[in-house]
FIGUVEX-551237 format. One record per residue (C-alpha): residue number from 0; x, y, z. Coordinates in steps of 0.001 Angstrom, whole numbers, plus 500000, padded with zeros to 6 digits. Example, Ala and Ser with C-alpha at 12.3 -4.5 7.8 and 13.67 -1.06 7.14 Angstrom:
<rs>
   k      u      v      w
   0 512300 495500 507800
   1 513670 498940 507140
</rs>
This chain:
<rs>
   k      u      v      w
   0 621674 888767 309431
   1 621323 884794 309833
   2 620272 882839 312542
   3 623016 880249 313909
   4 621781 877191 311939
   5 619670 878407 309047
   6 620436 880326 306517
   7 617637 882726 305360
   8 617318 884356 301975
   9 617587 887764 301384
  10 613901 889097 302192
  11 614079 886938 305361
  12 617239 888511 306668
  13 615893 891667 306048
  14 612682 890923 308254
  15 615102 889384 310484
  16 617187 892580 310870
  17 614064 894907 311363
  18 612563 893008 313667
  19 616052 892366 315663
  20 616376 896438 315189
  21 612884 897094 317141
  22 614380 894204 319984
  23 617156 896206 320466
  24 615482 899402 321013
  25 612943 897634 323145
  26 615898 896779 325310
  27 616654 892937 324135
  28 619484 892531 321861
  29 618975 889080 320575
  30 622861 888883 318703
  31 624695 889649 322212
  32 622120 888097 324400
  33 622155 891157 326733
  34 618858 892223 328774
  35 618506 895769 329525
  36 615073 897607 331077
  37 612180 898081 328721
  38 613411 901375 326059
  39 609955 902798 325937
  40 607623 903854 323474
  41 605563 901885 321082
  42 606714 899541 318415
  43 604111 897737 315623
  44 606247 895603 312685
  45 604414 892953 310431
  46 606175 889940 308473
  47 603836 889528 305174
  48 604140 886528 302860
  49 602136 884438 301419
  50 602112 880288 302193
  51 605742 878578 301748
  52 607586 881862 302052
  53 609078 881131 305436
  54 607017 883211 308290
  55 606776 880289 310607
  56 610385 879350 309884
  57 611320 883067 310486
  58 609065 883150 313697
  59 610638 879818 315316
  60 613774 881436 315008
  61 613277 884532 316693
  62 611758 883084 318848
  63 614580 880428 320147
  64 617135 883816 319944
  65 614959 885359 322298
  66 614864 882229 324975
  67 618524 882042 324571
  68 618813 886227 325393
  69 617430 884825 328379
  70 613439 886602 327762
  71 611271 884434 330061
  72 608170 882981 327528
  73 604994 883788 329290
  74 602594 880624 327956
  75 599281 881656 329286
  76 599261 878760 331367
  77 601154 880199 334305
  78 602760 882957 335198
  79 605470 883104 337754
  80 606127 886335 340281
  81 607311 889526 338556
  82 610411 890375 338432
  83 611675 893969 338094
  84 614233 892446 335566
  85 612147 890454 333567
  86 611758 890795 330168
  87 608724 888992 328607
  88 607805 886975 325336
  89 604328 885725 324356
  90 603264 884036 320965
  91 600004 884620 320334
  92 597232 883140 317612
  93 593613 883759 317387
  94 592310 880882 317398
  95 592963 877239 319509
  96 593557 875456 316211
  97 595940 878269 315176
  98 597742 878072 318250
  99 597754 874342 318187
 100 599501 874288 314388
 101 602632 876232 315571
 102 602711 874160 318719
 103 602810 871018 316256
 104 605791 873015 314785
 105 608143 873816 318029
 106 606420 877194 318951
 107 604630 877425 322164
 108 601597 879460 320965
 109 598635 880459 322851
 110 595743 881936 322132
 111 594527 885841 322678
 112 592203 884818 325069
 113 594889 882866 327129
 114 596860 885966 327681
 115 594041 888376 328449
 116 592754 886065 330652
 117 595987 884388 333409
 118 594723 881638 335636
 119 595260 881414 339583
 120 597020 878753 341121
 121 596759 877449 344043
 122 599992 878385 346484
 123 600948 874899 346995
 124 600457 874057 343292
 125 602383 877310 342416
 126 605727 876234 343746
 127 605467 873146 341823
 128 605237 875363 338391
 129 607898 877615 339229
 130 610399 874958 340033
 131 609213 873626 336241
 132 609592 877065 334873
 133 613312 877452 336247
 134 611910 880671 338532
 135 612047 878485 341669
 136 613822 875225 343646
 137 612385 871993 343565
 138 610123 871853 346496
 139 610207 869404 349069
 140 607098 866939 349050
 141 606848 866428 352879
 142 606663 870439 352977
 143 603409 870445 349815
 144 600204 869707 351326
 145 599723 867589 348216
 146 597836 864477 348975
 147 599811 861243 347299
 148 602511 863291 345221
 149 605470 861821 345067
 150 609025 862257 344071
 151 609056 860043 340750
 152 605853 861873 339792
 153 607667 865423 340116
 154 610085 863630 338128
 155 607206 863367 335381
 156 606358 866739 335585
 157 609500 867442 335171
 158 610071 865326 332149
 159 607338 866263 330190
 160 607845 870109 331157
 161 611133 869662 329428
 162 609883 868361 326197
 163 606602 870317 325753
 164 606014 873799 327550
 165 603059 873248 328976
 166 602576 873590 333094
 167 598568 871954 332998
 168 600219 868936 330891
 169 602934 868389 333062
 170 600961 868331 336410
 171 598937 866482 334734
 172 601506 864205 333777
 173 602072 863826 337736
 174 598841 862781 338316
 175 597092 866054 339434
 176 593834 867675 338038
 177 592933 871502 336739
 178 590651 871614 339368
 179 593360 870877 341997
 180 595791 873595 341204
 181 594060 876035 339419
 182 591348 878270 341616
 183 590096 880447 338749
 184 591013 883060 336541
 185 591695 887037 335833
 186 591767 889681 333600
 187 595698 890762 332798
 188 596731 893822 335024
 189 600232 893966 333958
 190 601274 894685 330536
 191 604250 891785 329016
 192 607062 893185 326964
 193 607094 891471 323404
 194 604328 890166 321228
 195 604459 887842 318094
 196 600637 887485 316625
 197 600427 884459 313791
 198 597241 884408 311789
 199 597489 888057 311963
 200 594711 888391 308831
 201 592547 887547 311049
 202 592364 890559 313837
 203 590491 893361 313385
 204 591367 897165 314496
 205 589881 896642 317838
 206 591587 893741 318631
 207 595175 894759 317632
 208 594021 897607 320029
 209 593672 895349 322721
 210 596945 894033 321997
 211 599221 897165 322089
 212 597500 897856 325046
 213 599104 894803 326225
 214 602737 894883 324048
 215 604961 897832 323613
 216 606496 895835 320851
 217 604234 893667 318714
 218 605201 892075 315509
 219 602513 890704 313458
 220 602946 887496 310813
 221 600430 887443 308219
 222 599290 886268 305034
 223 597728 889270 302661
 224 596033 886881 300495
 225 593619 885498 302970
 226 590259 886533 303787
 227 590105 889819 305605
 228 587552 890105 309022
 229 583918 891146 307690
 230 584008 894451 309145
 231 587797 895495 307887
 232 586726 896377 304125
 233 589121 893850 302507
 234 591341 895535 304187
 235 593881 893572 306950
 236 595499 895727 309729
 237 598718 895087 308759
 238 598559 896977 305825
 239 597340 899926 307357
 240 600498 900271 308553
 241 603671 902714 307145
 242 605986 901000 304712
 243 608771 901458 306944
 244 606665 898912 309329
 245 606126 895946 306877
 246 608544 893648 305663
 247 607534 891488 302476
 248 608721 887807 301906
 249 608530 887258 298510
 250 610564 884089 298016
 251 608941 880929 298079
 252 610995 878478 299171
 253 612032 875102 297606
 254 610254 872925 300474
 255 607398 874773 299182
 256 607616 874553 295356
 257 607830 870492 295591
 258 604187 870904 297027
 259 601093 870811 295014
 260 598990 872233 296971
 261 601077 875282 297105
 262 601897 875316 293653
 263 598057 875580 293181
 264 597883 878491 296055
 265 600544 880567 294501
 266 599135 880329 290898
 267 595948 882481 292096
 268 598407 885353 292145
 269 598401 885420 288538
 270 595919 888024 287178
 271 595282 886297 284447
 272 594176 882685 285747
 273 590055 882131 284967
 274 588338 879753 287269
 275 588251 877466 284422
 276 592300 877154 283867
 277 592570 877069 287633
 278 590193 873838 287629
 279 592427 872603 284703
 280 595643 872622 286443
 281 593892 870960 289787
 282 593152 868010 287431
 283 596208 867581 286165
 284 598117 867968 289655
 285 595593 865023 290369
 286 596239 863118 287773
 287 600568 863207 288935
 288 600517 864028 292479
 289 597969 861788 295281
 290 598268 864650 297735
 291 595382 866591 294993
 292 592245 864564 294531
 293 589542 865689 291739
 294 586771 864646 293904
 295 583421 863630 292504
 296 581456 863793 295973
 297 581860 864479 299716
 298 583370 861858 301347
 299 581250 861814 305015
 300 584081 860075 306761
 301 586397 863385 306666
 302 583322 865783 307597
 303 583267 864315 311585
 304 586603 866027 312210
 305 587864 868060 308804
 306 584586 869859 307595
 307 583995 870783 304061
 308 584960 874118 303319
 309 582100 876108 301713
 310 581431 879873 300603
 311 577598 880081 300932
 312 575831 879227 304224
 313 572912 877668 302441
 314 575381 875040 301113
 315 576772 874671 305136
 316 573077 874030 306089
 317 572571 871406 303119
 318 576021 869769 303523
 319 575511 869420 307396
 320 571570 867661 306954
 321 573267 865539 304741
 322 575859 864277 306823
 323 573643 863688 309710
 324 571111 861711 307488
 325 574065 859486 306468
 326 574705 858787 309768
 327 571119 858145 310609
 328 571359 861009 313627
 329 568147 861194 315506
 330 566061 863918 314681
 331 566080 865235 318665
 332 569572 864609 319976
 333 573205 864763 318780
 334 575617 861202 318458
 335 578614 861260 320309
 336 581375 862083 317394
 337 579316 864758 315923
 338 581399 868330 315267
 339 580770 871557 316455
 340 581781 874977 316220
 341 581623 877146 319271
 342 579483 880533 318186
 343 580217 882477 321520
 344 579297 882287 324832
 345 575784 883356 326185
 346 576254 884545 329657
 347 574955 887809 331479
 348 577641 890332 332992
 349 577158 888911 336414
 350 578259 885690 335066
 351 581990 886993 334225
 352 583903 884136 335875
 353 582362 881991 334364
 354 582360 883183 331056
 355 586629 883500 331663
 356 586469 879834 332646
 357 584933 878963 329411
 358 587256 881135 326939
 359 590139 880401 328611
 360 589677 876392 328107
 361 589233 877103 324274
 362 585694 877587 323815
 363 585832 880905 321971
 364 584178 882037 318946
 365 585067 879987 316141
 366 586724 877130 318652
 367 586355 873445 316880
 368 584785 870674 319326
 369 583625 867110 319291
 370 580537 865974 321250
 371 581598 863398 323599
 372 577954 862967 325498
 373 575546 864191 327936
 374 576793 866370 331031
 375 575706 865188 334190
 376 573532 867837 334540
 377 570405 869098 332087
 378 571468 871440 329689
 379 574987 870304 330004
 380 577337 868732 327268
 381 580514 866790 327500
 382 582831 868295 324797
 383 586647 867793 323260
 384 587994 871433 322573
 385 590005 870438 319058
 386 593878 872149 319500
 387 593515 872730 323180
 388 595945 871471 325784
 389 593549 870190 328054
 390 590717 869262 325255
 391 588032 867679 327868
 392 585356 869638 329988
 393 581298 869997 330725
 394 579738 872803 329882
 395 576399 874141 330149
 396 575024 874272 326383
 397 572757 876038 323747
 398 573619 873656 320434
 399 571989 875082 317202
 400 571063 872594 314084
 401 570240 874410 311375
 402 567798 872758 308888
 403 567249 873382 305285
 404 564890 875874 304166
 405 564008 876669 308101
 406 564646 880224 309319
 407 565011 878696 312956
 408 567351 875838 314008
 409 566631 872715 315683
 410 567793 872857 319464
 411 568528 869390 320793
 412 570243 870318 323743
 413 569408 874046 325578
 414 570687 875469 328825
 415 569301 878717 329479
 416 572628 880213 329034
 417 576281 878771 328554
 418 578214 878255 325628
 419 576638 878018 322164
 420 577204 876002 319015
 421 576181 875220 315697
 422 577257 872083 313755
 423 581007 871735 312402
 424 580408 869322 309628
 425 580717 871914 307263
 426 582337 875399 307924
 427 582502 878656 305713
 428 585951 879315 304497
 429 585827 882640 306380
 430 585144 880448 309807
 431 588334 877940 308810
 432 591110 880709 308355
 433 593534 879844 310669
 434 593248 876474 310678
 435 594528 873574 309200
 436 593823 870151 308795
 437 595382 866729 307164
 438 592771 866096 304435
 439 590544 869093 303457
 440 587705 868895 301446
 441 586496 872199 299361
 442 583144 872232 297918
 443 584282 873214 294155
 444 580751 874269 293200
 445 580333 877198 295841
 446 583941 878433 294868
 447 582647 878639 290960
 448 579160 880785 292366
 449 581964 883010 293454
 450 583390 883272 290511
 451 580034 884054 288853
 452 579174 886949 290910
 453 582329 888410 289739
 454 582864 890674 293584
 455 585874 891656 293950
 456 587852 891993 297737
 457 590500 894552 297870
 458 591106 894526 294040
 459 591301 890911 294166
 460 588310 888896 292851
 461 586919 887117 295896
 462 586737 883504 294211
 463 590896 883514 294515
 464 590817 885079 297848
 465 588401 882174 298935
 466 590035 879257 296827
 467 593725 880190 298246
 468 592747 880432 302008
 469 590630 876987 301127
 470 593342 874949 299611
 471 595838 876282 302073
 472 594037 875026 305034
 473 595318 871444 303880
 474 598873 869955 305157
 475 598824 866566 303341
 476 595760 866097 300711
 477 593350 868664 298804
 478 589867 866951 297612
 479 588427 869302 295547
 480 584737 868106 295242
 481 583313 869063 291640
 482 580068 867553 292616
 483 576841 867800 295200
 484 576849 864375 296030
 485 577880 862676 299648
 486 579856 859333 300210
 487 578027 857366 302436
 488 579794 856674 305834
 489 581968 853579 306060
 490 581755 852969 309514
 491 579824 854951 312645
 492 580302 858050 314339
 493 582953 857315 317304
 494 584991 859417 319577
 495 587926 856688 319963
 496 590195 858706 318099
 497 590412 861723 320318
 498 593657 862235 322554
 499 592387 862483 326406
 500 594673 864988 327427
 501 595067 866193 330676
 502 592624 865862 333028
 503 589370 868019 332824
 504 589024 870684 334658
 505 585083 870628 335683
 506 583203 873815 334549
 507 579442 872203 335875
 508 578916 875041 337780
 509 575373 876050 337982
 510 574750 878437 334953
 511 570745 878715 335376
 512 570747 880603 338751
 513 569470 883681 336924
</rs>
């Protein structure tokens, strides 16, 4: 089977047919474009392949076929009224960054958190959202109690939504703010139909069980060569499925073969390749192609937006300390432009709504954030969430700066409760999984340390898994750093490079009241 304009390879066609058969059993015929009531039963399939094998292409074509068949996309930023005949699809990723990578490729993905928790819209603005999503007619602005709304503003919203399927983005294009139209967030009550999950190697069994409760039909797209979650004993959830539910993409396509970074990644699948042979291949690739760099030092300019990838926590902390010292960052405060990583939300159960607000806006564990400056209240910080559709917000923050050889971190900003952050100039390869950056620096001495340790994960040397995940985070350029040196920054830290996105939804609700 092939999509209308795409010639699939044999393994892609086999996977397409298997998914199409599961969808037909669920009442969605993507071949004829027919929809029927949900077929009952639970179906979990996986499409497995290494980088460059065509997983994202297959996912994108499946999305187009489902959309053409009349299946409604649930994006996580708005959900219309339930209809009896309605069939739904959600395309999910574990992190904001992974979802944003898919969106740049034309696939309207959202995070798992944004599907678990749905926004509650003000009824006046809900009418606009229903019109934009094709579930209602164009509203009469004279009957809407929205000050300043014009026909031209509605036209701008429609033009935005036709290009990018984001309700908050479209309303922001009309000059409206999130704090105007979103009243709050609630836990999803009703199940959906079909779920596609990218970067499924990051899922653990508990998350898979949660998703199976929401989606009777679930398709997992994953890379078996990546690192498994730390509590999974080296095995991904899709590897535990019966063989008939696993569909493997073996072929690496021509466009991937022309990429020296992916050539290096696939070299790691050779059991005979040693660390020394792999480094020689990197050096040879660097001599022939400027997309691979044999780097004698870490570039501090890149660390502000693209963290150095390391294996060991001690290395991460030393590099962060060196980065801050290079920028003459004060010991008692952060500079605007410093990168952070969300380490979770520290709020008691009675503040559940505030937790949902923060998580729904993208502040989930592992989210990459840039510090913009102090908020208007003590303990609050203004933040830019990388990959989020509305990236700017203000939240109660607990920011921890770890220091070499000290057990207790330095905490320049600390609300009693709120979102917790670590510095993000360097991150572990485990935390980087699911993310991609234009330029990626991999700290080779740490990979060598893993090689010398001789550890094996699910039958594969750990150093190979680490190297594979690290180098495939690079979209354009790989810097293989072979010396523990840091280049001085060429300019001060700044926030001018960050897109403004939609108007920020204010989250400065008081969280210090017990």
